[in-house]
KOLTOR-730807 format. One record per residue: residue in one letter; y, x, z of N, C-alpha, C, O in turn. Coordinates in pm, 1 decimal. Atoms other than C-alpha are relative to their C-alpha. Layout:
SITE,rest,n.north,n.east,n.up,ca.north,ca.east,ca.up,c.north,c.east,c.up,o.north,o.east,o.up
SITE,a,Y,X,Z,Y,X,Z,Y,X,Z,Y,X,Z
...
// end
This chain:
SITE,rest,n.north,n.east,n.up,ca.north,ca.east,ca.up,c.north,c.east,c.up,o.north,o.east,o.up
SITE,x,57.7,-41.1,-125.3,1129.2,-3297.6,-2090.7,-111.1,100.9,-26.7,-202.8,74.9,-104.6
SITE,x,100.2,-104.2,19.6,927.5,-2976.9,-2071.2,-121.0,-28.3,87.6,-109.1,-72.3,201.9
SITE,x,120.6,13.6,-81.6,569.9,-2992.3,-1959.0,-30.4,135.0,64.0,-8.7,241.0,5.2
SITE,x,34.8,-122.8,-70.5,454.6,-2742.5,-1704.1,-133.1,50.4,-52.4,-229.8,-24.5,-65.5
SITE,x,121.0,-62.7,47.6,198.4,-2501.9,-1833.2,-91.6,26.1,120.0,-51.2,90.4,216.9
SITE,x,94.3,-18.7,-110.4,-108.0,-2506.3,-1610.1,-99.2,109.4,-35.7,-159.0,109.0,-143.2
SITE,x,97.2,-106.3,18.0,-320.2,-2198.7,-1572.6,-80.5,9.4,128.9,-42.1,79.7,222.3
SITE,x,77.9,7.5,-123.1,-589.1,-2267.5,-1316.8,-68.5,131.7,34.2,-108.7,150.9,148.9
SITE,x,67.1,-126.5,-31.0,-739.6,-1917.0,-1348.4,94.9,101.5,62.5,49.7,199.2,122.3
SITE,x,-96.4,-94.3,-57.9,-419.5,-1742.2,-1240.5,34.6,-41.7,142.7,54.1,-159.8,171.8
SITE,x,-37.1,27.4,-138.9,-340.8,-1712.8,-871.6,148.0,-35.6,5.6,225.5,9.5,-78.8
SITE,x,-141.4,29.9,-15.0,-11.2,-1858.4,-752.8,79.5,129.2,19.1,26.9,229.0,68.2
SITE,x,-85.1,-118.7,-6.0,278.2,-1614.0,-766.4,1.7,63.6,139.0,-6.6,185.9,150.6
SITE,x,-6.2,-52.9,-136.2,296.6,-1577.3,-387.4,-126.7,75.6,36.8,-120.6,172.5,112.5
SITE,x,126.6,-66.7,-29.8,-71.6,-1477.5,-372.9,-4.8,139.6,-61.1,-83.6,223.8,-18.2
SITE,x,-9.1,-133.0,59.4,15.9,-1180.9,-592.0,111.3,80.4,65.7,91.2,195.5,104.6
SITE,x,-119.7,-72.4,-42.9,363.7,-1089.0,-471.3,-6.4,51.4,143.1,10.4,171.1,166.0
SITE,x,-8.6,-40.0,-140.5,341.9,-1086.0,-90.5,-104.7,102.9,40.0,-70.0,200.4,106.6
SITE,x,95.6,-105.9,-33.9,14.5,-894.1,-54.1,34.6,133.5,-68.2,22.2,239.3,-6.5
SITE,x,-38.7,-123.7,69.3,130.7,-641.7,-317.7,115.5,67.4,73.1,116.9,189.5,88.8
SITE,x,-113.1,-55.2,-74.2,454.9,-597.9,-126.3,-46.0,55.8,134.6,5.5,157.9,180.2
SITE,x,54.9,-50.4,-126.6,258.5,-557.4,198.1,-69.4,134.0,-17.4,-46.8,226.1,61.0
SITE,x,66.2,-127.8,27.5,38.2,-283.7,50.6,104.3,107.2,-32.7,90.4,222.3,8.5
SITE,x,-106.6,-94.7,35.1,352.1,-119.6,-90.5,76.8,44.6,124.1,112.5,161.8,136.5
SITE,x,-76.1,-33.4,-121.0,530.0,-133.6,245.0,-73.3,101.7,86.3,-11.5,195.6,136.4
SITE,x,71.6,-99.1,-80.8,254.8,50.3,430.1,-10.8,132.5,-76.0,-20.3,238.7,-14.5
SITE,x,1.2,-120.6,81.8,244.3,297.3,140.6,129.5,78.1,17.2,128.5,201.1,11.5
SITE,x,-127.0,-68.2,-23.8,611.6,374.5,202.4,-1.9,79.1,128.6,68.6,179.3,140.9
SITE,x,11.3,-69.8,-126.8,520.0,480.5,552.6,-100.6,114.7,-8.4,-72.3,226.1,35.7
SITE,x,105.4,-100.6,19.6,198.2,668.6,468.8,-50.4,-16.8,-142.8,-108.4,-120.0,-176.7
SITE,x,24.0,10.2,144.2,145.6,741.6,98.9,-141.3,-42.5,-38.1,-160.4,-109.3,-139.7
SITE,x,137.9,34.5,35.2,-232.0,702.2,105.0,-48.5,-129.9,63.2,-156.0,-179.2,29.2
SITE,x,48.2,116.7,-74.9,-250.4,400.2,334.3,-21.1,-123.9,-86.9,-123.0,-191.7,-73.1
SITE,x,15.0,118.0,86.1,-193.9,128.0,73.7,-123.2,9.1,-88.3,-204.8,-82.9,-89.9
SITE,x,121.6,-12.1,80.4,-453.8,261.2,-170.3,-128.4,-2.6,83.2,-229.9,-56.0,38.5
SITE,x,119.4,-1.8,-85.4,-697.7,317.3,117.9,-40.7,-141.0,40.1,-156.5,-179.5,24.0
SITE,x,34.0,135.6,-43.2,-678.2,-35.7,253.0,-35.9,-89.8,-117.1,-127.7,-171.2,-106.8
SITE,x,32.0,82.8,116.3,-674.8,-194.6,-91.7,-137.1,36.0,-55.1,-215.2,-52.7,-89.5
SITE,x,129.6,-42.7,50.5,-971.4,12.0,-206.0,-113.0,-47.8,91.1,-216.2,-94.6,43.0
SITE,x,100.3,48.1,-94.6,-1165.3,-72.2,109.9,-22.6,-150.0,-17.2,-136.2,-197.3,-16.2
SITE,x,7.2,145.4,18.8,-1085.7,-441.1,58.2,-75.9,-34.9,-128.7,-168.3,-116.2,-127.4
SITE,x,61.3,32.0,129.2,-1182.3,-445.3,-310.4,-146.1,43.4,-6.6,-227.7,-23.4,-70.1
SITE,x,137.5,-50.4,6.7,-1499.3,-241.0,-259.1,-97.3,-83.4,83.2,-218.8,-69.4,69.1
SITE,x,87.8,83.6,-83.3,-1632.1,-493.8,-6.9,-21.7,-139.1,-60.0,-77.3,-227.6,4.9
SITE,x,11.6,129.1,68.8,-1621.3,-780.0,-259.2,-56.3,18.5,-140.1,-67.5,130.0,-190.9
SITE,x,39.0,-3.9,140.8,-1751.4,-869.8,-600.5,122.8,41.6,-81.4,235.8,8.4,-45.6
SITE,x,-110.4,-47.3,83.2,-1540.8,-709.8,-872.4,80.4,-118.5,-53.1,25.8,-209.5,-115.4
SITE,x,-88.3,106.9,47.2,-1243.1,-932.3,-947.1,-0.4,-1.3,-152.6,6.3,104.8,-214.6
SITE,x,2.6,7.2,146.0,-1253.9,-1059.8,-1308.1,116.8,74.2,-66.7,100.9,132.2,-174.1
SITE,x,-115.7,-68.3,57.9,-905.5,-919.7,-1368.9,-15.5,150.8,-6.0,52.8,217.0,-84.0
SITE,x,21.3,-145.1,-2.6,-1030.9,-569.0,-1291.1,-118.0,44.4,-86.2,-134.9,163.9,-110.9
SITE,x,125.6,-32.6,67.9,-1355.4,-585.7,-1490.8,15.8,101.3,-113.3,-66.3,192.2,-125.7
SITE,x,-18.2,-90.2,113.9,-1220.2,-407.4,-1798.8,125.7,84.5,14.7,177.6,137.2,-83.7
SITE,x,-123.2,-73.0,-26.1,-923.7,-237.4,-1637.6,-30.6,140.9,50.8,-127.2,161.0,124.5
SITE,x,18.1,-133.8,-56.8,-890.7,134.0,-1569.1,27.5,2.5,150.9,-10.3,97.9,218.8
SITE,x,-30.6,8.2,-142.8,-768.1,25.8,-1223.5,-122.6,-36.4,83.9,-116.5,-32.0,206.8
SITE,x,120.5,41.9,-73.0,-1120.7,-87.8,-1130.5,-58.6,111.8,85.8,-141.2,85.7,173.3
SITE,x,53.0,-110.7,-80.2,-1190.5,259.2,-988.8,28.9,-20.0,148.9,-47.0,28.0,233.1
SITE,x,-32.2,22.3,-140.7,-1020.4,146.4,-665.4,-100.4,-92.3,68.5,-104.4,-98.7,191.3
SITE,x,99.1,91.0,-57.5,-1300.5,-107.8,-616.8,-133.2,69.8,28.6,-228.5,5.2,72.1
SITE,x,124.7,-73.7,-22.6,-1565.7,164.2,-589.1,-9.0,48.6,145.3,86.5,106.3,197.3
SITE,x,15.6,-43.6,-139.7,-1704.1,233.2,-239.0,23.8,149.8,20.3,79.3,189.1,122.9
SITE,x,-20.3,-144.8,-14.5,-1699.8,610.8,-297.7,149.1,34.0,1.5,191.9,122.3,75.9
SITE,x,-144.9,-21.8,2.0,-1327.8,597.8,-378.8,58.8,-42.4,134.3,143.5,27.3,190.2
SITE,x,-47.8,46.9,-130.7,-1265.6,395.4,-62.8,-30.5,102.7,108.0,52.8,127.0,195.4
SITE,x,37.9,-100.7,-100.4,-1450.8,658.8,140.9,87.3,124.5,-9.4,132.8,175.8,92.8
SITE,x,-84.6,-118.6,18.8,-1255.4,950.5,-6.9,142.5,-29.3,46.1,205.4,54.9,110.3
SITE,x,-136.0,35.8,-41.2,-926.4,768.5,48.7,13.4,-8.0,152.0,118.1,26.8,206.5
SITE,x,-3.4,4.8,-147.5,-1012.8,710.9,416.0,16.4,140.0,58.2,91.6,159.2,153.8
SITE,x,-11.8,-138.6,-46.1,-1053.9,1086.3,463.5,141.8,52.1,-27.1,201.6,117.5,58.3
SITE,x,-135.9,-43.7,34.2,-723.5,1153.0,283.9,103.5,-62.5,93.9,198.5,4.0,135.1
SITE,x,-93.8,66.8,-90.4,-544.4,898.5,500.9,-7.9,59.2,140.0,95.0,78.1,204.9
SITE,x,13.8,-63.7,-132.0,-684.8,1050.6,819.4,74.8,133.3,0.8,143.1,166.0,97.9
SITE,x,-73.0,-126.0,10.9,-549.9,1386.0,702.0,149.8,-19.5,-2.6,224.7,58.5,56.2
SITE,x,-144.1,28.1,6.1,-212.7,1234.5,625.4,54.5,-40.7,136.7,165.7,-2.3,173.1
SITE,x,-44.3,42.1,-133.2,-190.4,1075.3,970.0,21.3,121.2,91.0,114.9,124.1,170.9
SITE,x,-14.6,-122.5,-79.2,-241.2,1417.7,1127.4,113.9,85.5,-55.9,200.7,131.1,18.6
SITE,x,-98.9,-86.1,63.8,-29.6,1610.3,877.6,143.4,-47.1,16.8,236.0,34.0,18.9
SITE,x,-134.3,55.5,-16.6,266.3,1379.9,922.8,67.0,48.0,128.3,189.8,52.7,136.0
SITE,x,-56.5,-39.8,-129.7,310.8,1503.2,1280.7,32.5,148.8,9.1,96.2,192.6,104.9
SITE,x,-22.0,-144.6,-3.8,322.3,1873.9,1195.4,147.9,32.2,-21.3,215.3,-34.5,-99.8
SITE,x,-143.7,-30.3,7.5,664.1,2037.7,1236.1,48.5,46.3,-137.8,166.2,30.1,-169.7
SITE,x,-44.1,-48.5,131.2,668.6,2189.2,885.8,-18.2,-102.5,-111.9,3.1,-70.4,-228.8
SITE,x,17.2,105.5,100.4,594.4,1859.5,707.6,136.5,-43.3,-52.3,229.0,-69.4,24.6
SITE,x,-126.0,41.6,62.1,867.3,1767.7,460.3,31.5,-145.7,32.9,-57.9,-226.4,58.4
SITE,x,-41.7,139.3,-16.8,1069.1,1451.7,508.7,-53.1,-83.6,-115.1,-63.9,-35.7,-228.0
SITE,x,56.3,87.9,102.8,927.0,1155.8,319.7,100.8,-39.0,-107.2,62.9,-94.7,-210.2
SITE,x,-100.9,38.5,99.0,1255.2,1106.5,136.2,36.5,114.1,-95.6,122.5,95.9,-181.8
SITE,x,-23.9,-105.7,99.0,1252.1,1443.8,-44.9,-63.7,-45.5,-130.6,-161.0,-120.9,-128.4
SITE,x,47.7,52.2,129.0,1193.9,1390.6,-418.6,-152.0,3.6,-20.4,-208.7,-93.6,-70.3
SITE,x,144.3,-8.4,20.2,831.3,1510.7,-422.5,-73.8,-106.2,81.7,-163.0,-173.3,30.1
SITE,x,63.5,99.4,-85.9,730.7,1290.1,-128.8,33.1,-142.6,-45.8,-53.9,-229.6,-48.7
SITE,x,-43.2,133.1,43.7,931.0,992.4,-253.0,-70.5,-40.8,-129.6,-112.7,-155.5,-144.4
SITE,x,66.3,33.6,125.9,781.9,1011.9,-601.3,-147.9,-29.2,21.9,-205.1,-114.2,-46.5
SITE,x,139.5,29.1,-33.1,431.2,1024.3,-450.1,-14.6,-142.0,53.7,-107.0,-214.2,16.3
SITE,x,5.5,134.0,-56.8,501.9,709.6,-252.9,28.1,-106.4,-106.3,-34.2,-212.6,-106.5
SITE,x,-29.2,94.6,108.4,652.9,537.4,-557.4,-122.1,-17.4,-90.2,-155.8,-129.4,-128.8
SITE,x,119.6,8.0,85.0,345.5,622.5,-765.8,-114.1,-71.7,72.5,-184.6,-153.2,12.9
SITE,x,104.3,64.1,-79.3,109.5,516.9,-487.3,27.3,-150.3,12.5,-64.6,-231.7,3.2
SITE,x,-37.8,140.7,-6.0,302.2,189.8,-447.8,-23.5,-70.4,-132.4,-69.0,-184.7,-135.6
SITE,x,24.4,57.5,132.8,285.7,130.7,-823.0,-149.4,-24.8,-20.4,-188.9,-126.9,-76.6
SITE,x,145.3,14.9,13.3,-91.0,184.5,-811.0,-50.6,-122.2,76.2,-126.2,-202.7,21.6
SITE,x,50.0,115.0,-76.7,-150.3,-66.8,-532.8,54.9,-131.7,-53.9,-16.6,-231.8,-58.8
SITE,x,-57.4,122.8,55.6,87.9,-321.1,-682.3,-68.9,-41.9,-128.8,-104.5,-158.4,-146.4
SITE,x,65.0,29.8,128.2,-64.4,-296.6,-1029.3,-144.1,-46.8,21.9,-189.5,-142.3,-41.1
SITE,x,140.0,35.6,-24.0,-418.8,-311.6,-894.6,-11.4,-137.4,65.0,-97.0,-217.2,27.0
SITE,x,6.3,131.0,-65.0,-350.8,-608.0,-666.8,31.7,-110.6,-100.9,-42.1,-208.5,-111.1
SITE,x,-36.5,102.4,98.3,-173.5,-805.4,-940.0,-113.4,-21.5,-99.8,-149.3,-135.3,-130.0
SITE,x,107.8,9.7,98.3,-450.8,-727.4,-1189.2,-121.8,-69.6,60.9,-186.5,-150.3,-5.8
SITE,x,115.4,62.9,-65.4,-719.4,-829.5,-937.6,20.3,-149.6,19.1,-76.2,-224.6,33.6
SITE,x,-32.7,141.3,-17.9,-541.8,-1163.2,-900.6,30.5,-69.9,-132.4,81.0,-182.2,-133.6
SITE,x,-20.5,59.1,131.5,-521.5,-1225.9,-1275.2,142.3,12.6,-51.0,180.8,-58.0,-144.2
SITE,x,-139.5,-16.4,40.4,-162.1,-1109.6,-1308.1,23.0,124.2,-83.2,-70.9,191.2,-126.1
SITE,x,-43.8,-112.5,81.3,30.7,-843.8,-1494.3,4.1,128.4,82.9,69.2,134.0,187.2
SITE,x,-2.5,-130.1,-67.5,-32.2,-483.3,-1391.2,140.7,58.8,-1.5,180.4,126.6,93.3
SITE,x,-136.1,-54.2,10.3,319.3,-395.1,-1508.2,90.4,-62.4,106.7,165.4,8.1,174.2
SITE,x,-78.9,66.1,-104.6,480.9,-654.8,-1282.3,-41.2,49.1,137.9,43.7,74.3,223.3
SITE,x,50.1,-48.6,-128.0,260.4,-543.6,-995.0,46.3,142.2,28.5,82.7,174.7,141.5
SITE,x,-44.8,-138.7,-17.2,350.0,-178.7,-1051.0,147.3,3.9,38.1,188.1,85.4,120.9
SITE,x,-143.0,5.6,-31.5,718.6,-266.4,-1040.4,21.3,-45.1,145.1,98.7,16.2,218.7
SITE,x,-8.9,48.6,-138.7,680.9,-465.8,-716.6,-45.5,109.6,96.5,21.2,137.1,196.2
SITE,x,55.1,-101.9,-87.7,467.0,-192.5,-562.8,87.4,123.0,11.1,108.2,175.2,120.6
SITE,x,-82.9,-120.6,-1.2,687.4,96.8,-660.9,130.4,-22.5,74.8,168.2,57.3,160.5
SITE,x,-127.2,29.6,-67.5,1012.9,-63.3,-551.2,-20.9,-27.7,148.5,59.4,14.3,231.9
SITE,x,29.7,27.9,-140.9,854.5,-189.7,-229.1,-30.1,126.7,77.9,14.3,141.3,191.8
SITE,x,33.2,-125.0,-67.8,716.7,153.2,-142.6,123.7,86.7,20.9,141.4,145.9,127.3
SITE,x,-122.3,-80.3,-13.1,1047.8,327.3,-210.1,90.8,-58.1,108.6,143.8,15.5,191.9
SITE,x,-83.6,63.8,-102.8,1239.5,74.9,-0.1,-57.9,24.4,139.1,16.1,57.4,231.8
SITE,x,64.1,-21.5,-129.9,987.3,105.1,284.4,6.2,146.2,42.3,12.9,176.0,161.5
SITE,x,-10.6,-142.2,-31.5,1001.7,484.2,261.9,132.5,29.1,69.6,135.8,92.8,174.9
SITE,x,-131.2,-23.1,-60.5,1374.1,489.3,332.3,14.3,-74.8,132.5,66.3,-20.0,229.7
SITE,x,-9.4,79.7,-122.1,1352.5,212.1,590.8,-73.9,67.7,115.4,-18.2,83.7,224.0
SITE,x,77.7,-59.6,-108.6,1077.7,378.6,791.9,52.0,138.6,38.3,47.0,175.9,155.5
SITE,x,-55.0,-131.9,-30.3,1234.0,725.2,763.8,120.8,-11.2,92.5,128.0,55.1,195.9
SITE,x,-122.2,11.1,-80.2,1571.3,618.2,897.4,-23.5,-74.0,131.5,45.5,-47.6,230.0
SITE,x,34.8,67.8,-124.8,1419.3,386.5,1156.7,-62.4,99.9,98.1,-24.9,104.7,215.2
SITE,x,64.4,-100.6,-84.9,1199.0,664.8,1291.5,101.8,102.0,50.9,103.0,135.5,169.3
SITE,x,-102.1,-98.6,-36.5,1486.9,913.7,1290.3,100.1,-59.7,100.4,135.0,3.7,199.9
SITE,x,-95.9,66.5,-88.5,1727.4,666.3,1451.5,-57.0,-27.7,137.4,10.6,-6.5,238.1
SITE,x,64.1,24.8,-129.3,1481.5,566.3,1724.0,-12.6,129.4,79.9,7.7,130.4,201.3
SITE,x,13.8,-128.7,-67.6,1422.0,931.1,1804.1,134.1,46.6,56.5,141.6,93.8,170.0
SITE,x,-132.8,-42.7,-45.4,1793.7,1006.9,1826.4,51.2,-85.6,115.4,110.7,-33.1,209.5
SITE,x,-50.1,91.0,-103.8,1872.7,700.3,2039.3,-76.7,11.3,130.9,-19.2,-2.0,238.9
SITE,x,83.4,-0.1,-120.1,1583.0,736.1,2280.1,-33.9,139.0,52.4,-73.0,154.5,168.1
SITE,x,38.4,-134.9,-39.5,1525.7,1110.3,2287.3,-150.2,23.8,-9.4,-199.1,129.6,30.2
SITE,x,145.0,-13.6,17.6,1158.2,1051.2,2208.8,-24.8,80.3,-127.6,39.6,57.4,-230.0
SITE,x,32.7,-83.4,116.3,1007.9,1307.8,1972.0,-41.2,-85.9,-118.9,-108.0,-188.1,-102.8
SITE,x,35.8,76.4,120.2,971.6,1188.1,1613.1,-151.5,-7.2,-18.3,-202.6,-104.8,-73.2
SITE,x,145.7,4.2,13.7,602.0,1279.8,1627.0,-60.5,-110.6,87.7,-160.4,-171.8,49.8
SITE,x,47.3,107.6,-87.9,553.0,1036.5,1917.0,30.2,-136.0,-63.6,-53.3,-226.4,-63.3
SITE,x,-35.0,124.2,69.8,736.8,764.6,1730.3,-88.9,-16.0,-123.0,-126.6,-127.4,-159.2
SITE,x,90.3,2.4,114.8,524.8,857.4,1429.2,-137.5,-53.6,36.2,-201.0,-121.9,-44.3
SITE,x,129.5,53.0,-44.0,211.7,781.1,1629.7,6.0,-152.9,12.4,-89.7,-222.6,-21.2
SITE,x,-18.8,145.1,-4.7,348.1,433.2,1694.6,7.0,-59.5,-139.8,-45.0,-168.0,-165.7
SITE,x,-7.8,42.7,140.1,427.9,403.7,1326.0,-140.1,-5.2,-61.2,-172.1,-97.7,-135.9
SITE,x,138.5,-0.7,47.4,66.1,498.7,1249.1,-73.5,-125.4,45.0,-144.2,-188.8,-33.4
SITE,x,66.4,119.2,-53.4,-56.4,218.9,1474.8,45.4,-125.2,-75.0,-35.2,-213.4,-104.4
SITE,x,-53.0,114.7,74.8,169.5,-27.8,1295.0,-56.6,-4.1,-142.2,-92.2,-110.9,-192.1
SITE,x,56.8,-7.3,135.6,48.0,91.0,952.9,-146.4,-44.9,2.0,-188.8,-124.8,-81.6
SITE,x,141.9,36.0,-8.0,-316.5,62.1,1058.7,-18.1,-149.3,28.2,-102.4,-214.3,-33.7
SITE,x,9.4,143.2,-31.5,-266.5,-284.0,1210.3,40.2,-84.8,-120.9,-22.2,-187.2,-148.8
SITE,x,-43.9,73.4,119.5,-79.7,-400.0,899.4,-106.2,4.1,-108.5,-132.6,-96.6,-174.3
SITE,x,106.1,-12.8,100.0,-352.9,-266.7,672.1,-118.3,-89.1,31.1,-174.5,-152.5,-58.3
SITE,x,111.2,87.4,-41.5,-620.0,-448.2,870.6,37.6,-146.9,-23.0,-45.3,-225.7,-68.7
SITE,x,-44.4,138.3,19.7,-415.1,-769.5,859.1,2.1,-39.1,-148.4,-23.6,-154.3,-183.2
SITE,x,-4.3,27.5,144.4,-378.3,-740.1,480.4,-138.5,-13.4,-62.0,-152.5,-70.3,-170.2
SITE,x,133.1,-9.3,59.3,-751.5,-692.9,425.8,-107.8,-65.8,85.2,-192.6,3.9,140.7
SITE,x,100.4,65.4,-82.6,-958.3,-955.4,605.0,-141.0,24.2,-54.6,-162.8,28.1,-175.7
SITE,x,141.4,-21.7,35.9,-1333.3,-893.8,604.7,-62.2,-130.5,-45.4,-29.6,-236.8,7.4
SITE,x,70.8,122.7,41.5,-1555.5,-1139.7,420.3,-89.8,-49.1,113.7,-146.2,30.6,188.7
SITE,x,88.2,58.3,-102.3,-1745.5,-1378.3,647.6,-144.2,16.0,-43.5,-178.5,-2.1,-160.3
SITE,x,142.5,-20.5,31.3,-2115.4,-1307.7,669.0,-81.9,-114.2,46.7,-203.7,-114.1,28.9
// end
């Protein structure tokens, strides 16, 4: 009979996986959204022990969170412009995959897990969400006749609400 190895310092698997997948999913919709919300979340808390000696700790800096907020605001506007490339073109898709890998790796590391596993979850989740949101937005526009930019505004609201839900504020 095998004994179960107990590691009280490591968070349960679900505490790493689902939030990482959530950050990755919003990243698939807006490439900067996952890093923005994660950075804002991490910068409002004490540095997680898993990040203390990690190069990923830069996301926990308030200045990084502030810069990312500006970038996300720009992305929300830029997404509606008529000359903006589709999110599924290779350059856009690779940006989302890298951004998803960053949030996944950082979240896993902050929870005492493997950055490599987190990067894999984040990257795959962001790519899947990229295709899902692209075809959903396109399909809704075709079926309803509503402009994709209008549907994009609704998508923005969903991304923002999801980001807020993923990052509860500490109680004061």
